[in-house]
C-alpha positions as CSV (number, residue, x, y, z in Angstrom):
1,M,46.3,-14.1,32.5
2,S,48.4,-12.4,29.8
3,P,47.4,-9.1,28.3
4,H,46.6,-10.8,25.0
5,R,44.1,-13.1,26.7
6,A,42.7,-10.3,28.8
7,I,41.9,-8.1,25.8
8,A,40.4,-11.1,24.1
9,A,38.0,-11.5,27.0
10,V,37.1,-7.9,26.9
11,F,36.2,-8.2,23.2
12,A,34.1,-11.3,23.9
13,A,32.3,-9.4,26.7
14,H,31.6,-6.5,24.4
15,G,30.1,-8.8,21.8
16,A,28.0,-10.6,24.4
17,V,26.3,-7.4,25.3
18,A,25.3,-6.8,21.7
19,G,24.2,-10.4,21.2
20,S,22.1,-10.4,24.3
21,L,20.2,-7.2,23.6
22,S,19.4,-8.2,20.0
23,T,17.4,-11.2,21.1
24,R,15.2,-9.2,23.5
25,I,14.2,-6.3,21.3
26,P,10.9,-8.1,20.5
27,W,10.2,-8.3,24.3
28,I,10.9,-4.6,24.8
29,Q,8.7,-3.8,21.8
30,G,5.8,-5.7,23.3
31,H,6.4,-4.5,26.9
32,L,6.2,-0.9,25.9
33,D,3.6,-1.5,23.1
34,L,5.8,0.2,20.5
35,T,4.7,0.4,16.9
36,P,7.3,-0.6,14.2
37,G,7.9,3.0,13.4
38,T,8.5,4.0,17.0
39,L,10.8,1.0,17.5
40,G,12.7,1.9,14.3
41,L,13.1,5.5,15.5
42,G,14.3,4.3,18.9
43,L,16.9,2.0,17.3
44,L,18.5,5.1,15.7
45,F,19.5,6.4,19.1
46,P,22.3,3.9,19.8
47,S,24.0,5.0,16.6
48,I,23.6,8.7,17.5
49,G,25.0,8.0,20.9
50,A,28.0,6.2,19.4
51,F,28.7,9.0,17.0
52,I,28.7,11.5,19.9
53,G,30.8,9.3,22.2
54,M,33.5,7.9,19.9
55,P,35.4,11.2,19.2
56,L,35.6,11.7,23.0
57,A,37.1,8.2,23.7
58,S,40.7,9.0,22.8
59,R,40.6,12.0,25.1
60,L,39.5,9.8,28.0
61,A,42.3,7.4,27.3
62,Y,44.8,10.3,27.2
63,R,43.5,11.7,30.5
64,F,43.1,8.4,32.5
65,G,45.2,5.9,30.6
66,S,44.3,3.2,28.1
67,R,43.9,0.5,30.7
68,T,41.8,2.5,33.1
69,A,39.6,3.8,30.3
70,T,39.1,0.4,28.8
71,R,38.2,-1.1,32.2
72,A,35.8,1.7,33.1
73,L,34.0,1.9,29.7
74,I,33.6,-1.9,29.2
75,A,32.1,-2.0,32.7
76,L,29.8,0.8,31.8
77,W,28.8,-0.9,28.6
78,C,28.1,-4.2,30.3
79,A,26.2,-2.6,33.1
80,G,24.1,-0.7,30.6
81,L,22.7,-4.0,29.2
82,A,20.2,-4.1,32.0
83,L,18.7,-0.7,31.3
84,P,16.7,-1.0,28.1
85,A,14.3,-3.6,29.6
86,L,13.8,-1.3,32.6
87,A,12.8,1.7,30.5
88,P,9.3,2.9,31.7
89,S,8.2,4.6,28.4
90,P,9.3,5.1,24.8
91,A,10.9,8.4,25.7
92,G,12.8,6.7,28.5
93,L,13.9,4.0,26.1
94,F,15.2,6.6,23.7
95,A,17.3,8.2,26.4
96,V,18.6,4.8,27.5
97,F,19.5,3.9,24.0
98,L,21.4,7.2,23.5
99,L,23.5,6.5,26.6
100,F,23.8,2.8,25.7
101,G,25.2,3.7,22.2
102,S,27.6,6.2,23.7
103,A,29.0,3.6,26.0
104,A,29.2,1.1,23.1
105,G,31.1,3.5,20.8
106,M,33.6,4.7,23.5
107,S,34.3,1.2,24.8
108,D,34.7,0.0,21.2
109,V,37.3,2.7,20.5
110,V,39.4,2.3,23.7
111,M,39.5,-1.5,23.6
112,N,40.6,-1.5,19.9
113,A,43.2,1.1,20.7
114,H,44.5,-1.0,23.6
115,A,44.5,-4.0,21.3
116,V,46.7,-2.2,18.9
117,E,49.2,-1.6,21.7
118,V,49.1,-5.2,22.7
119,E,49.6,-6.3,19.1
120,R,52.6,-3.8,18.8
121,R,54.1,-5.3,21.9
122,L,53.7,-8.9,20.7
123,G,55.1,-8.0,17.3
124,R,52.6,-10.2,15.5
125,P,49.0,-9.8,14.2
126,I,46.2,-10.5,16.7
127,M,43.4,-8.1,15.7
128,S,41.5,-10.6,13.5
129,G,41.4,-13.1,16.3
130,L,40.2,-10.5,18.8
131,H,37.3,-9.5,16.5
132,G,36.6,-13.2,16.1
133,M,36.2,-13.4,19.9
134,W,33.8,-10.5,19.6
135,S,31.8,-12.6,17.2
136,V,32.0,-15.7,19.4
137,G,30.7,-13.7,22.4
138,S,27.9,-12.2,20.3
139,L,26.8,-15.6,18.9
140,A,27.0,-17.4,22.3
141,A,25.0,-14.6,24.0
142,A,22.5,-14.5,21.2
143,A,22.0,-18.3,21.5
144,L,21.5,-18.0,25.2
145,G,19.1,-15.1,24.7
146,A,17.1,-17.1,22.2
147,L,16.7,-19.9,24.7
148,A,15.6,-17.3,27.4
149,A,13.1,-15.8,25.0
150,Q,11.7,-19.2,24.0
151,S,11.3,-20.2,27.6
152,G,9.3,-16.9,28.3
153,L,11.9,-15.6,30.8
154,D,11.3,-11.9,31.6
155,A,13.9,-9.8,29.8
156,R,14.5,-7.8,32.9
157,I,15.7,-10.9,34.7
158,H,17.6,-12.2,31.8
159,L,19.4,-9.0,30.8
160,G,20.1,-8.1,34.5
161,A,21.7,-11.5,35.2
162,V,23.8,-11.4,32.1
163,S,24.8,-7.8,32.9
164,V,26.1,-8.6,36.3
165,T,28.0,-11.6,35.0
166,L,29.7,-9.6,32.2
167,V,30.6,-6.8,34.6
168,A,32.3,-9.3,36.9
169,A,34.1,-11.1,34.0
170,S,35.3,-7.9,32.4
171,A,36.6,-6.6,35.7
172,V,38.7,-9.8,36.2
173,A,40.0,-9.6,32.7
174,G,40.7,-5.9,33.0
175,R,43.2,-6.4,35.8
176,S,45.6,-8.1,33.3
177,L,45.5,-5.5,30.6
178,L,48.8,-3.7,29.8
179,P,49.6,-1.2,32.6
180,D,49.2,2.4,31.6
181,G,52.8,3.3,32.3
182,T,54.1,0.7,29.9
183,M,52.0,1.4,26.8
184,T,54.9,3.0,24.9
185,G,58.7,3.0,25.1
186,E,58.7,6.8,25.8
187,E,58.6,8.3,29.2
188,P,55.0,8.1,30.2
189,Q,52.7,10.4,32.1
190,A,50.3,9.0,34.7
191,G,47.9,8.3,31.9
192,G,50.4,6.0,30.1
193,V,51.1,8.3,27.1
194,P,54.4,10.0,26.2
195,A,55.1,13.1,28.3
196,D,55.6,15.3,25.2
197,A,52.4,14.1,23.4
198,P,49.8,16.8,22.9
199,P,46.3,16.1,24.2
200,P,43.8,14.9,21.6
201,R,41.4,17.3,20.3
202,R,37.8,17.2,21.8
203,F,36.3,16.3,18.4
204,A,39.1,15.2,16.1
205,L,38.2,14.9,12.4
206,P,40.0,12.1,10.5
207,T,43.1,13.0,8.5
208,R,43.6,12.0,4.9
209,A,45.5,8.9,5.9
210,I,42.7,7.8,8.3
211,L,40.0,8.6,5.7
212,T,41.8,6.4,3.2
213,I,42.0,3.5,5.7
214,G,38.4,4.2,6.8
215,L,37.2,3.9,3.2
216,V,38.5,0.3,3.2
217,G,36.5,-0.3,6.4
218,F,33.5,1.4,4.9
219,C,33.4,-1.1,2.0
220,A,33.6,-4.1,4.2
221,T,31.1,-2.8,6.7
222,F,28.7,-1.9,4.0
223,A,28.5,-5.6,2.9
224,E,28.1,-6.7,6.5
225,G,25.5,-4.0,7.3
226,A,23.4,-4.9,4.3
227,S,23.1,-8.5,5.6
228,S,19.9,-7.5,7.4
229,N,18.2,-7.7,3.9
230,W,19.6,-11.1,3.0
231,A,16.7,-13.1,4.5
232,A,14.4,-11.0,2.3
233,Y,16.6,-11.8,-0.8
234,L,16.4,-15.6,-0.1
235,T,12.6,-15.5,0.3
236,K,11.7,-13.1,-2.5
237,V,14.4,-14.1,-5.1
238,A,15.6,-17.6,-4.2
239,D,12.2,-18.9,-3.1
240,A,13.5,-20.0,0.3
241,G,11.3,-20.7,3.3
242,P,11.7,-18.8,6.6
243,G,14.0,-21.5,8.0
244,L,16.4,-21.4,5.1
245,A,16.3,-17.6,5.0
246,A,17.4,-17.5,8.6
247,A,20.0,-20.2,7.9
248,G,21.6,-18.0,5.2
249,Y,22.3,-15.2,7.7
250,T,23.6,-17.7,10.2
251,V,26.0,-19.3,7.7
252,F,27.3,-15.8,6.8
253,M,27.9,-15.0,10.5
254,L,29.6,-18.3,11.3
255,C,31.9,-18.1,8.3
256,M,32.9,-14.6,9.2
257,A,33.5,-15.5,12.8
258,G,35.5,-18.6,11.9
259,M,37.7,-16.8,9.4
260,R,38.5,-14.1,11.9
261,L,39.6,-16.6,14.5
262,V,42.2,-18.0,12.1
263,G,42.8,-14.8,10.1
264,D,45.8,-13.7,12.1
265,R,47.8,-16.6,10.7
266,A,46.9,-15.6,7.1
267,V,47.9,-12.0,7.9
268,R,51.2,-13.2,9.3
269,W,52.0,-15.3,6.2
270,F,50.9,-12.9,3.5
271,G,50.6,-9.5,5.1
272,P,47.6,-7.3,5.5
273,V,47.5,-6.0,1.9
274,A,47.5,-9.4,0.3
275,A,44.9,-10.7,2.9
276,V,42.5,-7.9,2.1
277,R,43.0,-8.2,-1.6
278,T,42.4,-11.9,-1.6
279,G,39.4,-11.5,0.7
280,G,37.9,-8.8,-1.6
281,I,38.2,-11.1,-4.6
282,V,36.5,-14.0,-2.6
283,A,33.7,-11.7,-1.5
284,A,33.2,-10.3,-5.0
285,V,32.9,-13.9,-6.3
286,G,30.4,-14.6,-3.6
287,G,28.4,-11.5,-4.5
288,V,28.2,-12.5,-8.2
289,I,26.9,-16.0,-7.1
290,V,24.2,-14.4,-5.0
291,V,23.1,-12.0,-7.8
292,T,22.9,-14.8,-10.3
293,S,21.2,-17.4,-8.0
294,R,17.6,-18.2,-8.1
295,T,17.6,-21.1,-5.7
296,P,18.6,-21.2,-2.0
297,A,21.7,-23.4,-2.1
298,P,24.0,-21.3,-4.4
299,A,22.7,-18.1,-2.8
300,I,23.6,-19.3,0.7
301,A,27.0,-20.4,-0.7
302,G,27.5,-16.9,-2.1
303,F,26.7,-15.4,1.3
304,A,29.2,-17.7,2.9
305,L,31.9,-16.5,0.5
306,V,31.1,-12.9,1.2
307,G,31.4,-13.6,5.0
308,L,34.8,-15.3,4.5
309,G,36.0,-12.6,2.2
310,I,35.3,-9.5,4.3
311,A,36.1,-11.2,7.7
312,V,39.6,-9.9,8.3
313,T,39.2,-6.4,6.7
314,V,37.7,-4.5,9.6
315,P,40.2,-5.9,12.2
316,L,43.0,-4.9,9.9
317,V,41.5,-1.5,9.3
318,F,41.4,-0.8,13.1
319,A,45.0,-2.0,13.4
320,A,46.2,0.2,10.6
321,A,44.3,3.2,12.0
322,G,45.9,2.7,15.4
323,R,49.3,2.8,13.8
324,A,48.5,5.8,11.6
325,G,46.9,8.1,14.1
326,A,48.8,10.5,16.4
327,T,47.7,8.1,19.2
328,P,46.0,4.7,18.7
329,G,42.8,6.0,20.3
330,E,42.4,8.9,17.8
331,G,43.2,6.7,14.8
332,V,40.7,4.0,15.9
333,A,38.1,6.6,16.7
334,G,38.4,8.1,13.2
335,V,37.8,4.8,11.3
336,A,35.2,3.7,13.9
337,T,33.1,6.7,13.0
338,I,33.3,5.8,9.3
339,T,32.5,2.2,9.7
340,Y,29.6,2.9,12.1
341,L,28.2,5.3,9.4
342,S,28.6,2.6,6.8
343,G,26.8,0.0,8.9
344,L,24.0,2.5,9.5
345,I,23.3,3.5,5.9
346,A,23.9,0.1,4.2
347,P,20.5,-1.5,5.1
348,A,18.6,1.7,4.1
349,V,20.5,2.1,0.8
350,T,20.1,-1.5,-0.3
351,G,16.5,-1.6,0.9
352,W,15.7,1.5,-1.1
353,V,17.4,0.1,-4.2
354,A,15.6,-3.2,-3.8
355,G,12.2,-1.4,-3.4
356,A,12.8,1.0,-6.3
357,L,14.3,-1.6,-8.7
358,N,14.8,-5.2,-7.4
359,Y,16.8,-7.3,-5.0
360,P,19.4,-8.6,-7.6
361,T,20.2,-5.0,-8.4
362,A,20.6,-4.2,-4.7
363,F,23.1,-7.0,-4.3
364,A,24.9,-6.0,-7.4
365,L,25.5,-2.7,-5.6
366,I,27.0,-4.6,-2.6
367,T,29.2,-6.6,-5.0
368,A,30.4,-3.4,-6.6
369,V,31.4,-2.0,-3.2
370,V,33.4,-5.1,-2.2
371,V,35.2,-5.1,-5.6
372,L,36.8,-1.9,-4.3
373,L,38.6,-3.7,-1.5
374,P,41.5,-5.1,-3.7
375,L,42.0,-1.6,-5.1
376,L,42.1,0.1,-1.7
377,A,44.0,-2.6,0.2
378,P,47.5,-0.8,-0.1
379,A,46.2,1.8,2.4
380,L,46.7,-0.9,5.1
381,R,50.4,-1.5,4.4
382,P,52.4,-0.8,7.6
383,S,55.0,1.9,7.2
384,P,58.5,1.0,8.3
385,D,58.5,3.2,11.4
386,T,55.2,1.8,12.7
387,S,56.0,-1.8,12.0
388,V,59.0,-2.0,14.4
389,H,58.5,-3.3,17.8
390,P,58.7,-0.3,20.2
391,A,60.5,-2.2,22.9
392,R,63.3,-2.9,20.4
393,I,63.5,0.7,19.4
394,H,63.9,1.8,22.9
395,G,66.0,-1.1,24.2
396,R,63.4,-2.1,26.7
397,H,63.0,-5.8,26.2
398,E,62.7,-6.6,29.9
399,E,59.8,-4.1,30.3
400,A,58.0,-5.5,27.3
401,D,58.2,-9.1,28.5
402,S,57.1,-8.1,32.0
403,A,54.1,-6.1,30.6
404,L,53.1,-9.1,28.5
405,G,53.1,-11.4,31.5
406,G,55.9,-13.5,30.1
407,C,53.3,-15.6,28.2
408,D,53.2,-14.1,24.7
409,K,56.6,-13.1,23.5
410,P,57.2,-11.0,20.4
411,S,58.0,-12.9,17.2
412,A,59.3,-11.9,13.9
413,G,56.7,-11.2,11.3
414,P,55.1,-8.4,9.3
415,L,54.6,-6.2,12.4
416,T,58.0,-6.6,14.0
417,S,61.6,-5.9,13.2
418,S,64.0,-8.9,12.8
419,A,67.2,-6.8,13.3
420,P,69.8,-8.5,15.5
421,S,70.4,-7.1,19.0
422,A,73.8,-5.9,17.9
423,A,72.0,-3.4,15.6
424,R,70.2,-1.7,18.5
425,P,70.8,2.1,18.8
426,E,73.2,3.5,21.3
427,P,71.6,4.5,24.6
428,A,71.7,8.2,23.6
429,A,69.6,7.5,20.5
430,A,67.5,4.9,22.1
431,H,65.4,7.5,24.0
432,A,65.2,10.0,21.1
433,A,61.6,11.0,20.3
434,P,60.3,8.9,17.4
435,A,59.4,10.5,14.2
436,R,55.8,11.7,14.1
437,P,53.6,10.8,11.1
438,A,53.6,13.4,8.4
439,G,50.4,15.4,8.4
440,P,48.7,18.5,9.5
441,G,49.2,18.6,13.3
442,P,48.7,15.8,15.8
443,R,46.2,13.3,14.3
444,R,44.3,11.3,16.9
445,A,40.8,10.5,15.7
446,G,38.5,8.8,18.0
447,R,33.4,0.5,15.9
C-alpha cells in the first residue's frame, strides 16, 4: 500500500467513527434517560475536548514523529467509539465526550499534517480527495448505523464491533504511512523533523498568515455547520414533508462528498485560488436560490449547489495552512481551531436569526458569508518556496520515491517544480537550510 492510499484509509476511518456515533445518539439519550437540554449540554463536550487537544497535537508529532502520532491518535479515536454507549451516567457521558473530542481534534490535526507531507512528496493536489474519503467513510458508517438502529441492535454491541474493526483497519493502513525519518529533505531527528527546528509551543496561537487562511475555512465551515437547520427551512418555508426535508440534507452531503472526490483534478487544472473563487460563486448562487425558493425542488437544488461550491475549500485551507506554518502540524492546528469554532457557532447563530426574524433571513446570512470566499481566495495561493517539491530541492529523488512506495510518483503541477534536473543546486547548496516563512518567530499552530 502506498502512503497516499494509506492516509486515504486513515481519513475514511476517521469519518467512519463520526458517522457511526451520530446514528446512535438517540439510543444513548434513551438509555441514560437524558432530557433534550442535558443532551445538548453533553454534545458541547466533544467540541471543548477538541479545542483543548488540537493545540497539543503538533507537539506530539514533533516529539514522536508524524507517522507515530498519526497511528497512535487514530487508534485512540477509533477505540473511543465504544465508550459513549458504555457511559453509566450523564456525568460519565460528559467525561467520555470530553476525551472523545480531544482524540478527535488531535487525530484530525496530525492526519491532515501528514497528508500535507504526502501531498508535498507527490507534487500534486490530494487533499480534496482525502477529505472526500472522510465523507465516504462517514456516509457509509452512518448508513450501517441506521440499519443497526432500525433493527434494534444494542448500541454497545454495534459501536464496539465497529470500533474493533476500525482500530484493526487503521493499524494496517498506518504501517504504510511515510516513515518519520523521511518527512523532509533536511536531516531528521528521531521524530522525523529537521534537527534545527525549534519545538512547537505548547499552545500556539495562529499567526496572521494562518488567521487569513483560517478565515477562508471559517466561511466554508459556517455554511456546512448551518446545514443542521436546513431540514427546518424545507419544512417551514418550502412546505416539504419530513422525507423531503431529510433528502435535502442528504443531497447536500452527497454533492459535497462527490465534488471532493474529483476536486483534486480541478485544483490541478486551475489552481487553488481559482477553484475556491469558482466554488464560492457557485455556493452563493445556490444560497440565493434557497433564499428565494418557496417550494422544495428549487430549495434542494440550491442546497446541492452550496454543497458543490464549498466542497474543496476546507481541504485546500488545510493544505495551505500546512505549507504556511512553521511545521505542518502547527499550521493545520491553527486553522482547525478556527474551523471547529465556525462549525460550533453556525447552527446557533442561524437558529437565533431564524427565531428572531425568519428562515430566509438566516439563509441570506449564510449566503453573505459564502460570498466572501471569492474575495478571500488569494490567501490560499502557494508561495514559490512552499510549492517546490522538497526532494527536488535537496536532490533526494531516490529517497522520495522509496518513501512513496514507488506507486505514486511526483508529477508537474501547481504544487511542484518543473525545473529540469540540470538546474538542481550543487551539493553544497542542496543541504542548505531552507528559508523560513517571514513572521514573528516559529509559527506552528495546532478539524
